[in-house]
Structures are given as structure tokens and as C-alpha cells.
C-alpha positions in Angstrom: -97.8 -66.5 -193.1 -97.0 -68.4 -189.9 -99.8 -70.9 -190.7 -98.5 -71.5 -194.2 -95.0 -72.0 -192.9 -96.2 -74.5 -190.3 -98.2 -76.4 -193.0 -95.2 -76.5 -195.3 -93.0 -77.8 -192.5 -95.5 -80.5 -191.6 -95.7 -81.6 -195.2 -91.9 -81.8 -195.3 -91.8 -83.8 -192.1 -94.5 -86.2 -193.4 -92.6 -86.6 -196.7 -89.4 -87.5 -194.8 -91.2 -89.8 -192.5 -92.8 -91.6 -195.5 -89.5 -92.0 -197.2 -87.8 -93.3 -194.1 -90.5 -95.6 -192.8 -91.5 -96.9 -196.3 -88.4 -97.1 -198.5 -85.7 -97.5 -195.9 -87.8 -100.1 -194.0 -88.3 -101.9 -197.3 -84.6 -102.0 -198.0 -83.8 -103.2 -194.5 -86.5 -105.9 -194.8 -85.2 -107.1 -198.2 -81.7 -107.8 -196.9 -82.7 -108.6 -193.3 -80.5 -105.8 -191.9 -79.3 -102.2 -192.3 -76.4 -102.9 -194.7 -78.4 -103.0 -197.9 -76.0 -100.5 -199.4 -73.4 -103.3 -199.7 -75.2 -105.6 -202.0 -73.8 -105.3 -205.6 -76.9 -103.6 -207.1 -76.8 -100.9 -204.4 -73.1 -100.5 -204.0 -71.4 -97.3 -205.1 -68.7 -97.4 -207.8 -66.3 -95.4 -205.7 -64.9 -96.2 -202.2 -67.3 -95.2 -199.4 -66.8 -94.9 -195.7 -70.2 -94.2 -194.2 -69.1 -95.2 -190.7 -71.8 -97.9 -190.6 -70.6 -100.9 -188.5 -72.1 -104.2 -187.4 -75.6 -105.3 -188.2 -76.8 -108.2 -190.3 -75.0 -109.0 -193.6 -72.0 -106.7 -192.8 -69.5 -107.6 -195.5 -67.2 -104.6 -195.4 -63.7 -104.8 -193.9 -63.5 -101.5 -192.0 -60.3 -99.6 -191.2 -59.7 -97.4 -188.3 -60.9 -97.7 -184.7 -63.5 -94.9 -184.5 -66.9 -95.6 -186.0 -68.1 -92.1 -185.6 -67.2 -88.5 -186.6 -65.8 -86.2 -185.5 -63.1 -88.1 -183.7 -59.5 -87.7 -182.7 -58.5 -91.4 -182.6 -58.5 -91.6 -186.4 -57.3 -88.1 -187.0 -60.8 -86.9 -187.9 -61.2 -89.4 -190.7 -63.1 -89.9 -192.8 -63.2 -86.3 -193.7 -65.5 -84.7 -196.2 -64.1 -84.3 -199.7 -63.7 -80.7 -200.9 -64.0 -79.1 -204.3 -60.2 -79.7 -204.9 -60.7 -83.4 -204.3 -63.3 -83.7 -207.1 -66.3 -83.8 -204.8 -69.8 -83.2 -206.1 -70.8 -79.6 -205.9 -73.8 -77.6 -207.0 -73.1 -75.0 -209.6 -75.6 -72.1 -209.8 -77.0 -71.6 -213.3 -79.2 -68.9 -214.6 -82.7 -70.0 -215.8 -84.9 -68.1 -218.2 -88.5 -68.7 -219.1 -90.9 -71.0 -217.4 -90.1 -74.3 -215.5 -93.0 -76.6 -215.3 -93.6 -80.2 -214.2 -95.3 -81.7 -217.3 -95.1 -85.1 -218.9 -94.2 -85.3 -222.6 -97.0 -86.4 -224.9 -95.2 -89.8 -225.5 -96.0 -90.7 -221.9 -99.7 -91.1 -222.9 -98.7 -93.5 -225.7 -99.4 -96.9 -224.3 -99.9 -99.0 -227.4 -97.6 -98.1 -230.3 -94.7 -100.2 -229.1 -97.0 -103.2 -228.7 -98.3 -102.6 -232.2 -94.8 -102.5 -233.5 -94.0 -105.9 -231.8 -97.2 -107.5 -233.2 -96.7 -106.3 -236.7 -93.0 -107.3 -236.7 -93.9 -111.0 -236.2 -94.3 -113.5 -239.0 -97.7 -115.1 -239.7 -97.1 -118.2 -237.6 -95.8 -116.1 -234.7 -98.9 -113.9 -234.8 -101.0 -117.1 -234.7 -99.0 -118.3 -231.7 -99.5 -115.0 -230.0 -103.3 -115.1 -230.5 -103.5 -118.6 -229.2 -101.4 -117.7 -226.2 -103.6 -114.8 -225.4 -106.7 -116.9 -225.8 -105.3 -119.6 -223.6 -104.3 -117.3 -220.8 -107.5 -115.2 -220.9 -109.6 -118.3 -221.1 -108.4 -119.3 -217.6 -109.6 -115.9 -216.2 -113.0 -116.5 -214.7 -114.0 -112.8 -214.6 -115.5 -111.9 -217.9 -115.1 -108.2 -217.1 -111.3 -108.7 -217.1 -111.4 -110.5 -220.4 -113.4 -107.7 -221.9 -111.1 -105.1 -220.6 -108.1 -106.9 -222.0 -109.8 -107.2 -225.4 -110.2 -103.5 -225.3 -106.5 -103.1 -224.9 -105.9 -105.5 -227.8 -108.3 -103.5 -230.0 -106.1 -100.5 -229.5 -103.0 -102.5 -230.5 -104.1 -104.5 -233.5 -107.5 -105.3 -234.9 -106.7 -108.8 -236.3 -105.1 -109.9 -233.0 -108.1 -108.7 -231.1 -110.6 -110.4 -233.4 -108.8 -113.8 -233.2 -108.6 -113.7 -229.4 -112.2 -112.5 -229.1 -113.4 -115.4 -231.3 -111.5 -117.9 -229.2 -113.1 -116.5 -226.0 -116.6 -116.4 -227.5 -116.8 -112.6 -227.1 -117.3 -109.7 -229.5 -114.2 -107.7 -230.5 -114.7 -104.1 -229.3 -114.0 -101.0 -231.3 -110.8 -99.3 -230.4 -110.8 -96.3 -228.0 -107.6 -95.2 -229.6 -106.9 -96.1 -233.3 -103.9 -98.5 -233.6 -100.7 -96.8 -234.8 -100.3 -96.7 -238.5 -96.8 -95.3 -238.7 -94.9 -98.1 -237.1 -92.1 -99.8 -239.2 -91.9 -103.5 -238.5 -88.5 -104.6 -237.2 -87.1 -108.0 -238.4 -85.1 -108.1 -235.1 -88.4 -108.8 -233.2 -89.2 -112.0 -235.1 -87.5 -115.4 -234.6 -88.5 -116.8 -237.9 -85.7 -116.6 -240.5 -83.0 -116.0 -237.9 -80.4 -118.3 -236.6 -78.7 -118.6 -233.1 -75.8 -120.5 -231.6 -76.6 -123.9 -230.2 -74.0 -123.8 -227.5 -75.5 -124.9 -224.2 -78.7 -126.4 -225.6 -79.9 -129.4 -223.6 -80.4 -132.7 -225.4 -82.3 -135.6 -223.8 -80.8 -139.0 -224.7 -83.5 -141.5 -224.1 -82.2 -145.0 -223.4 -83.1 -148.2 -221.5 -81.3 -151.0 -219.7 -80.8 -152.8 -223.1 -79.2 -149.9 -224.8 -75.5 -150.5 -225.5 -73.3 -148.2 -223.4 -71.1 -147.7 -226.4 -74.1 -146.3 -228.3 -75.0 -143.9 -225.5 -71.3 -142.8 -225.3 -71.2 -142.1 -229.0 -74.3 -140.0 -228.8 -73.0 -138.1 -225.8 -69.7 -137.4 -227.5 -71.5 -136.1 -230.6 -73.7 -133.8 -228.6 -70.8 -132.5 -226.6 -68.7 -132.0 -229.8 -71.5 -129.8 -231.2 -71.3 -127.6 -228.1 -74.5 -128.9 -226.6 -75.3 -130.6 -223.3 -76.3 -134.3 -223.2 -78.6 -135.7 -220.5 -79.0 -139.4 -220.4 -82.7 -140.3 -219.5 -83.3 -143.9 -218.4 -85.8 -146.0 -216.5 -83.8 -145.7 -213.2 -80.9 -143.7 -211.8 -77.4 -145.0 -211.4 -75.4 -146.2 -214.4 -76.0 -147.9 -217.8 -72.7 -149.7 -218.0 -70.2 -147.0 -217.4 -72.5 -144.2 -218.4 -74.1 -142.1 -215.7 -77.8 -141.6 -215.8 -78.8 -137.9 -215.5 -82.6 -138.1 -215.4 -85.1 -140.9 -215.0 -88.5 -141.3 -216.7 -90.1 -140.2 -213.5 -88.1 -137.0 -213.2 -87.6 -135.9 -216.8 -89.8 -133.2 -218.2 -90.2 -132.0 -221.8 -89.7 -128.3 -220.9 -86.3 -129.1 -219.5 -84.8 -130.0 -223.0 -84.4 -128.2 -226.3 -84.4 -131.5 -228.3 -84.5 -135.3 -227.8 -82.6 -138.2 -229.3 -84.3 -141.5 -228.9 -81.8 -144.3 -228.6 -84.4 -147.0 -227.6 -88.1 -147.7 -227.3 -88.3 -148.4 -223.6 -91.0 -150.8 -222.4 -92.9 -149.6 -219.3 -90.6 -149.6 -216.3 -91.7 -151.2 -213.0 -92.6 -147.9 -211.6 -94.8 -146.9 -214.5 -98.5 -146.9 -213.6 -100.5 -148.7 -216.3 -103.8 -147.6 -214.7 -103.2 -144.0 -215.7 -101.5 -144.2 -219.1 -101.9 -147.7 -220.5 -103.4 -146.5 -223.8 -100.9 -143.6 -224.1 -98.0 -146.0 -223.8 -99.2 -148.4 -226.4 -97.6 -148.2 -229.8 -99.4 -149.0 -233.1 -97.3 -152.1 -233.7 -98.3 -153.7 -230.4 -95.0 -153.1 -228.6 -95.8 -151.2 -225.3 -93.7 -148.0 -224.6 -93.2 -146.4 -221.2 -96.0 -143.8 -221.0 -93.8 -141.2 -219.5 -91.4 -141.3 -222.5 -94.4 -141.1 -224.8 -95.6 -138.0 -222.9 -92.3 -136.2 -223.1 -92.0 -136.9 -226.9 -95.6 -135.9 -227.6 -95.1 -132.6 -225.7 -91.8 -131.8 -227.4 -93.5 -132.4 -230.8 -96.3 -130.1 -229.9 -93.8 -127.5 -228.7 -92.1 -127.6 -232.1 -88.8 -129.0 -230.8 -86.5 -131.2 -232.9 -86.6 -134.9 -232.3 -84.0 -137.4 -233.3 -84.7 -141.1 -233.4 -82.6 -144.3 -234.0 -84.3 -146.9 -236.3 -84.9 -149.2 -233.3 -86.7 -146.4 -231.4 -89.4 -145.6 -233.9 -92.2 -147.3 -231.8 -91.9 -144.3 -229.5 -92.8 -142.0 -232.4 -95.8 -144.2 -233.3 -97.0 -144.3 -229.7 -96.7 -140.5 -229.4 -98.6 -140.0 -232.6 -95.5 -138.4 -234.2 -95.1 -139.0 -238.0 -91.5 -140.2 -238.7 -91.5 -138.0 -241.8 -92.7 -134.8 -240.0 -90.7 -131.6 -240.1 -88.0 -131.6 -237.5 -88.0 -135.4 -237.0 -84.7 -137.1 -237.8 -84.4 -140.8 -238.1 -80.9 -142.3 -238.3 -77.8 -143.2 -236.4 -76.8 -141.1 -233.4 -73.9 -139.2 -235.0 -75.8 -138.3 -238.1 -78.9 -137.4 -236.1 -77.0 -135.1 -233.8 -75.6 -133.2 -236.7 -79.1 -132.6 -238.1 -80.5 -131.7 -234.7 -77.8 -129.1 -234.3 -78.8 -127.6 -237.6 -82.5 -127.5 -236.6 -81.7 -125.9 -233.3 -80.0 -122.9 -234.9 -83.6 -121.8 -235.8 -84.7 -122.4 -232.2 -88.0 -124.1 -233.2 -89.2 -126.2 -236.2 -91.3 -123.5 -237.8 -92.2 -125.7 -240.8 -94.1 -128.0 -238.5 -96.9 -125.5 -238.4 -99.5 -124.9 -241.2 -98.5 -122.0 -243.4 -100.1 -118.7 -242.4 -100.5 -116.0 -245.0 -98.0 -113.2 -244.5 -100.6 -110.5 -245.3 -100.6 -107.0 -243.9 -102.3 -106.8 -240.5 -105.4 -104.7 -240.2 -104.7 -101.0 -239.5 -101.4 -100.8 -241.4 
């Protein structure tokens, strides 16, 4: 009995030591000091006087003069709250039957929610998902990891697994757990067919030194009036007339913007390097276009983003290989183009730009 008691006590001490040296030390390290309980995510919703003073990141304004308890200087405060003060108390309750530590069967369900997600997507979204998986797993140099991930996909959805396996040049495995058949697809999980506010969407206004400031201002006002954010992108920083330049061709990136409005077809700026992108910056009508603008527009087109273009800026589309009549490409004056861009952005992406994918039932449903 004594040996068991000692062993039990040692286990308790080790448990407390692990908690203290592991979790508490982690909290202290994260904040750089002992006052981790004062950051918003850790802060109690009720007033707390824990008597902690000083240390790094001390933000509390403490009252009283005695940072310890019991004390006589502060009248013994803070005092423990009693039952009459609404303090937390343990209430004994009778228990009948068996109490066990056991996980519910649902804890062993690792795939049905993923299956629900996959089968709630439209055809084009499932195609995107398969390509994204193929892209990411294709960068993994360990084949064993790719095979293991394919096994997970086989337990999720047979069609998705087959598409990814084909892209990786591997054989789709048989599932170790049959994909769920009782899931009910949720329209809320698909972006296709839904609409969203455009407030706060970022629009790149591509201009050059020859673009009339009044035209840029008109475009900015139209974008702002639609609740979106205009960013003037030009060959160099500073101003174009009285318009402030927000980004340059050197610093602008396609992933930063939700859509673009081309106000000009900028020729290569002095800091453009023709050695790297001379061909990419050459339009079909012989007028050279700054290769960095071509890159941004080509990427936005591939990412299914809306693109507006003034009539004078069409050489940019030609240089980027973007058909002027493609879905989600608007050619016209700035005011009219912004209106159409805003309508396109309510659907988040230009889904019609992709080839139609049959909306057939996925395998296993």
C-alpha cells in the first residue's frame, strides 16, 4: 500500500511538473514574460486581482499597496469570494451506473466531412480541387508521401483520387474505408451560383505617363463609388498630374488585386529588363508593352479575375494572350467598365472562363 501511494504521488508530481515546465513555460515564452493572462485571448471576462505585479508586458493598473496576501495594509484584500458572492462552488451530485473514459464512434470518422465538402462543389470547383492537389503533391519529392495522401483521397472520393493519381502518374489505391454515401451536399460550400458584396475589393488602375489625369480620376471615382478600392499602377512612383501613384510596375503583383482596369498600354519603362521578357512584352500589332504589366494581366486572366480595358489599352490584352471577347473581359470607357467589373466581382471569379465540366454525380454517391 505504501509503495502504491508513493508511486501515485510521484506520478502526480511528474504531471504537475510537466504542466508547469511545459505549458506555463510556453505561455511565458510566447509573450516574453509572466503576464500572459493579460492578453485579450487569455483575459478573464470578470475582474481579477491575482496579485501579480511587475514583469514584462505588465498592462494592468493595480490598486492598493500590498502585492501579497494576507496583508493588513489593504485590509486583507483581495479576499476570496464566498458562496453568497456568487463564487464558483462544487456541488455534490449522485452518480449511478458506470463512468468510463471512452471516445464516441464519431471520433473515428476522419473522412465524411471531407466527402461532404467535395461533393458539395460544382464540377468546375472539383476540377480546380483536383488540379490543386496534383500541383501540391507534385512538388513533394517523397513518393511514399504522395501514395499515402492518395490513400486518404481514396477514402474521401473515388473520382477525386483517380484524377489526382493520373496527374501524378500513380495508380489510384482502393479505399481502406468506403467513402460515405449518406452525405447531403450543401450549396453553402460552393462558390458557383452565389453572390457576395464587392465592398473593399481592390482594383488595379494601370496607367502610364501619357494617361490623362482626368481619365485616372474618373476611374478612381467610379471604383470608389462602387465601394471598391482603387490602386493606381504606373511606371514610377510619385504623381501622374495631381493623381498619386499607389504601385509601380516593379512592385505590383497580380495576387494583390481582385480585378484590373487598363487605362493605357504602357511601353516598357526604363527599368524594364528586355533581356528577360522581351518576347513576353511584345504585342501582336508590333507595339511593345511593358513586360511586367503583361505578366500581371496574364496571371489575372489565368486566375479567373475580371479585367477591364479601355479601347486604347487593347495591345496589353494582345500581348498577354487574352482574347478581348473572353468571359470576364470588358472593353469600354472607364465608368462603364467599372460598372461591369463590379457586377462580375459579385460572383468572386469569372467561372464562365473555364470549360464546362459535367455536373454528374461523383463516384460513391
